[in-house]
C-alpha positions as CSV (number, residue, x, y, z in Angstrom):
1,M,2.4,21.8,-1.9
2,E,6.1,21.6,-2.7
3,R,6.9,24.0,0.1
4,I,5.0,21.8,2.6
5,K,6.9,18.7,1.4
6,K,10.2,20.5,1.9
7,E,9.1,21.6,5.4
8,D,8.1,18.0,6.3
9,S,11.5,16.7,5.0
10,R,13.4,19.3,7.1
11,N,11.3,18.4,10.2
12,T,12.0,14.7,9.7
13,K,15.7,15.2,9.3
14,L,15.8,17.4,12.4
15,L,13.9,14.6,14.3
16,V,16.5,12.0,13.1
17,S,19.3,14.2,14.2
18,N,17.8,14.8,17.6
19,L,16.9,11.1,18.2
20,F,20.4,9.8,17.3
21,S,22.1,12.6,19.3
22,K,20.1,11.5,22.2
23,A,21.1,7.9,21.6
24,L,24.8,8.9,21.6
25,Y,24.2,10.7,24.9
26,K,22.6,7.7,26.5
27,I,25.4,5.4,25.4
28,K,27.9,7.7,27.2
29,F,26.3,6.8,30.6
30,S,24.6,3.4,29.9
31,D,27.3,1.0,31.0
32,K,25.2,-1.7,32.6
33,K,22.1,-3.8,32.2
34,A,19.0,-3.3,34.3
35,N,17.7,-6.8,33.7
36,Q,19.1,-10.3,34.0
37,F,18.8,-11.2,30.3
38,L,22.0,-12.1,28.5
39,L,23.5,-9.9,25.8
40,S,26.5,-10.8,23.6
41,T,27.9,-7.3,24.3
42,D,28.2,-8.3,28.0
43,L,31.4,-10.0,26.9
44,L,33.1,-6.7,25.8
45,K,35.0,-4.2,27.9
46,N,32.8,-1.1,28.7
47,S,34.9,1.1,26.5
48,V,34.9,-1.4,23.6
49,K,31.1,-1.8,24.0
50,K,30.6,1.9,23.8
51,D,32.8,2.2,20.7
52,L,30.6,-0.5,19.0
53,L,27.3,1.1,19.9
54,V,28.6,4.6,18.8
55,I,29.7,3.2,15.5
56,T,26.3,1.4,15.1
57,I,24.4,4.6,15.9
58,L,26.4,6.6,13.4
59,R,25.9,4.0,10.7
60,V,22.2,3.7,11.2
61,E,21.8,7.5,11.2
62,K,23.8,7.6,7.9
63,I,21.5,5.0,6.3
64,F,18.4,6.8,7.4
65,N,19.6,10.1,6.1
66,E,20.6,8.6,2.8
67,L,17.1,7.1,2.4
68,L,15.5,10.5,3.4
69,L,17.3,12.1,0.4
70,R,14.9,10.1,-1.8
71,P,11.3,11.1,-2.5
72,K,9.0,9.7,0.2
73,T,7.3,7.1,-2.0
74,E,10.6,5.9,-3.5
75,A,12.2,5.6,0.0
76,F,9.3,3.6,1.3
77,T,9.5,1.3,-1.8
78,V,13.3,0.8,-1.3
79,V,13.0,0.0,2.4
80,Q,10.0,-2.3,1.8
81,T,11.6,-4.3,-1.1
82,Q,15.3,-4.2,-0.1
83,G,15.0,-4.1,3.7
84,N,16.9,-7.4,4.2
85,L,19.7,-6.3,1.9
86,I,20.1,-2.9,3.5
87,L,20.1,-4.4,7.0
88,T,22.7,-7.0,6.0
89,R,25.0,-4.4,4.6
90,L,24.5,-2.2,7.6
91,I,25.6,-5.1,9.9
92,K,28.6,-5.7,7.7
93,N,29.6,-2.1,7.7
94,V,29.3,-1.8,11.4
95,C,31.4,-4.9,11.9
96,E,34.1,-3.7,9.6
97,D,34.2,-0.2,11.1
98,F,34.4,-1.6,14.6
99,L,37.3,-4.0,13.8
100,T,39.1,-1.2,11.9
101,K,38.8,1.1,14.9
102,Q,40.1,-1.6,17.3
103,Y,43.1,-2.7,15.1
104,G,43.9,0.5,13.2
105,Y,43.8,-1.0,9.7
106,K,41.0,-1.8,7.2
107,V,39.2,-5.1,7.9
108,K,36.9,-6.8,5.4
109,I,34.1,-9.2,6.4
110,D,32.8,-11.9,4.1
111,L,29.1,-11.2,3.6
112,Q,28.0,-14.8,3.1
113,E,29.9,-15.8,6.2
114,L,28.1,-13.1,8.2
115,K,24.7,-14.2,6.9
116,Q,25.4,-17.8,8.2
117,S,25.6,-16.6,11.8
118,L,22.6,-17.7,13.9
119,Y,22.0,-14.3,15.3
120,T,22.2,-12.7,11.9
121,K,19.6,-15.1,10.6
122,N,17.3,-14.4,13.5
123,L,17.7,-10.6,13.1
124,L,17.1,-10.7,9.3
125,R,13.9,-12.7,9.9
126,D,12.5,-9.8,11.9
127,T,13.7,-7.1,9.4
128,E,10.2,-5.6,9.2
129,I,9.6,-4.8,12.8
130,I,13.3,-4.1,13.7
131,F,14.3,-2.0,10.7
132,Q,11.5,-1.1,8.4
133,V,8.9,0.0,11.0
134,P,11.3,2.6,12.7
135,F,12.1,4.2,9.4
136,F,8.4,4.3,8.3
137,A,7.4,5.7,11.7
138,L,10.0,8.5,11.4
139,V,8.7,9.6,8.0
140,D,5.0,9.1,8.8
141,P,3.9,8.4,12.4
142,K,0.7,7.0,11.1
143,S,2.2,4.9,8.3
144,P,0.1,1.8,7.3
145,L,2.9,-0.6,8.3
146,F,3.1,0.9,11.8
147,R,-0.7,0.8,12.3
148,L,-0.9,-2.7,10.9
149,I,1.4,-4.0,13.6
150,Y,0.6,-1.7,16.6
151,Y,-3.0,-0.5,16.1
152,P,-5.3,-0.2,18.1
153,I,-3.0,-0.1,21.2
154,Y,-0.9,2.6,19.5
155,N,-2.7,4.8,17.0
156,S,0.4,6.6,15.9
157,A,4.2,6.6,16.6
158,S,5.0,9.1,19.3
159,I,8.6,10.5,19.5
160,S,9.3,8.4,22.6
161,F,8.0,5.3,20.8
162,I,10.2,5.9,17.8
163,E,13.2,6.5,20.1
164,A,12.6,3.1,21.7
165,L,12.4,1.4,18.3
166,I,15.7,3.0,17.2
167,D,17.3,2.0,20.5
168,N,16.2,-1.5,19.8
169,L,17.6,-1.4,16.3
170,V,21.0,-0.2,17.5
171,L,21.3,-2.8,20.3
172,E,20.1,-5.7,18.1
173,I,22.8,-4.8,15.5
174,G,25.4,-4.4,18.2
175,N,24.5,-7.9,19.6
176,C,24.5,-9.4,16.1
177,V,28.0,-8.0,15.4
178,T,29.4,-9.3,18.7
179,C,27.9,-12.8,18.1
180,F,29.6,-13.0,14.7
181,L,32.9,-11.9,16.2
182,I,32.5,-14.5,19.1
183,L,32.1,-17.3,16.7
184,N,34.7,-16.3,14.1
185,Y,37.6,-14.5,15.9
186,S,37.6,-15.7,19.5
187,S,40.0,-18.6,18.9
188,V,42.8,-15.9,18.7
189,Y,43.9,-15.1,22.2
190,S,45.1,-11.6,21.3
191,F,41.6,-10.8,20.1
192,R,40.1,-11.7,23.4
193,Q,42.8,-9.7,25.2
194,T,41.9,-6.6,23.1
195,L,38.1,-6.7,23.3
196,Y,36.9,-8.9,26.1
197,R,36.4,-8.2,29.8
198,S,39.1,-9.7,32.0
199,K,36.9,-12.5,33.4
200,F,36.4,-13.9,29.9
201,L,40.1,-14.3,29.2
202,S,39.7,-17.6,30.9
203,L,38.8,-20.2,28.2
204,R,36.4,-21.9,30.6
205,N,34.5,-18.7,31.4
206,F,34.4,-17.7,27.7
207,E,33.1,-21.1,26.6
208,R,30.4,-21.1,29.3
209,F,29.3,-17.7,28.2
210,K,29.2,-18.7,24.6
211,N,27.2,-21.8,25.4
212,N,24.7,-19.9,27.5
213,L,24.4,-17.3,24.7
214,N,23.7,-20.1,22.1
215,W,21.2,-21.8,24.5
216,Q,19.4,-18.5,25.0
217,A,19.3,-17.9,21.2
218,N,17.8,-21.3,20.5
219,I,15.3,-20.9,23.3
220,K,14.3,-17.5,21.8
221,N,14.1,-19.0,18.3
222,Y,12.1,-22.1,19.0
223,I,10.1,-21.2,22.1
224,N,9.9,-17.5,23.1
225,R,9.4,-16.1,19.6
226,P,6.5,-18.4,18.7
227,I,4.9,-17.6,22.0
228,S,5.4,-13.9,21.4
229,L,3.9,-14.1,18.0
230,Y,0.9,-16.2,19.3
231,N,0.3,-13.7,22.1
232,N,0.8,-10.6,19.9
233,K,3.8,-9.5,21.9
234,H,7.3,-8.3,21.1
235,E,10.3,-7.7,23.2
236,I,12.5,-4.7,22.6
237,Y,15.7,-3.4,24.1
238,V,15.7,0.3,25.2
239,L,18.6,2.5,26.2
240,R,18.5,4.7,29.3
241,T,21.3,6.6,31.1
242,S,20.7,4.1,33.9
243,G,21.2,1.0,31.8
244,I,19.8,-1.2,29.1
245,Y,16.3,-2.5,29.7
246,C,14.1,-5.1,28.1
247,R,10.4,-4.2,27.5
248,T,7.4,-6.2,26.2
249,I,5.0,-4.3,24.0
250,Y,2.0,-5.2,21.9
251,A,2.6,-6.1,18.3
252,N,0.3,-7.9,15.8
253,R,2.5,-10.2,13.8
254,S,0.1,-13.2,13.5
255,K,0.9,-13.4,9.8
256,E,4.4,-14.5,10.6
257,I,3.2,-17.7,12.4
258,A,2.7,-19.3,8.9
259,S,6.4,-18.9,8.2
260,L,7.6,-20.6,11.4
261,S,9.6,-23.8,11.2
262,K,8.0,-27.1,12.2
263,V,9.9,-27.2,15.5
264,S,8.7,-23.7,16.4
265,L,5.1,-24.6,15.4
266,V,5.3,-27.5,18.0
267,T,5.5,-24.8,20.7
268,I,2.2,-23.2,19.5
269,V,0.5,-26.6,19.2
270,F,1.6,-27.3,22.8
271,I,0.1,-24.0,24.0
272,E,-3.1,-24.7,22.2
273,L,-3.3,-28.2,23.6
274,R,-2.5,-26.9,27.1
275,D,-5.3,-24.2,26.7
276,F,-7.7,-26.9,25.5
277,V,-6.9,-29.3,28.3
278,S,-7.0,-26.7,31.0
279,S,-10.4,-25.5,29.7
280,R,-11.8,-29.0,29.7
281,L,-10.3,-29.6,33.1
282,D,-12.0,-26.5,34.4
283,E,-15.3,-27.6,33.0
284,T,-14.9,-31.1,34.4
285,L,-14.0,-29.7,37.9
286,F,-17.0,-27.4,37.7
287,I,-19.4,-30.3,36.9
288,V,-17.8,-32.6,39.6
289,T,-18.0,-29.9,42.3
290,K,-21.6,-29.0,41.2
291,G,-22.6,-32.6,41.4
292,L,-20.8,-33.0,44.7
293,R,-22.6,-30.0,46.1
294,F,-25.9,-31.3,45.0
295,T,-25.2,-34.7,46.6
296,L,-24.2,-33.1,49.9
297,T,-27.1,-30.7,50.0
298,S,-29.8,-33.0,48.6
299,V,-29.1,-36.7,49.2
300,I,-26.9,-36.6,52.3
301,G,-28.9,-33.7,53.7
302,Q,-32.1,-35.7,53.5
303,V,-30.4,-38.8,55.1
304,I,-29.2,-36.7,58.0
305,G,-32.7,-35.2,58.3
306,L,-34.3,-38.6,58.5
307,I,-31.8,-39.8,61.1
308,W,-32.4,-36.7,63.1
309,R,-36.2,-37.2,63.0
310,G,-35.7,-40.8,64.0
311,V,-33.6,-39.7,67.0
312,I,-36.3,-37.2,68.0
313,E,-39.0,-39.8,67.7
314,G,-37.0,-42.2,69.8
315,L,-36.6,-39.6,72.6
316,K,-40.3,-39.1,72.7
317,K,-41.1,-42.7,73.5
């Protein structure tokens, strides 16, 4: 039994190594988006964006390997109970490593300030599906948490599915870090010169991009996310050598509806009201058209028949 456990552990570590090596390879060529959605990393120079994503991949891999050193049950418990804390520190470490690489000296980020960022709050709220599920699926492709969310559409986590979940985790952290930097460091012009694409050196273009990004985040927070939860859907970002794609997959997260804010719940109420009204409207139209058809075929048809017989009788005289 002990030998089987060690063999499973080696296989899992080998899978982790292969998946993250593949992610690094895709980053090397993936320098554009294949969709029209807005990402905060669009602001960065291509070389800077690749640096950020490489740092993110290495940090995520390190966390996964550290967790895999623990016994399986203990690792699951730690990820389940401390997922938010682990993900928060992971974002902080990526941010610090990234700034250190860009400026050549150690940079420290205030953890509380990081947690106040809108994108960080949104990301931590989805810790379960973004961070916990990929780890559980790596260790056990049929883990209860994975099946709770994805069954019956997905009975177990295939390697390609786990790869997509890890891609999404990496890209979400990269976006989170960039959003934090946009809000806290962009007032320094030399910072924009070092990291941002040339078109965003213009304050007007930069502010327009930031406003669009904030607008998209709020739309996602108050409208798109409640709709996705209500429809059992989840959007993930995936890496390909041809670019970054956004995919919609099945995910049962109906329990999270109860934790939505009142503003977000309004969206679901509106959908329910629309569904109710459209159903009643369909029923009303059906009854009206049925009655109209009866009137045309029965009443008007008989009247026309009587008139026609009258005309015939008149011609006979």
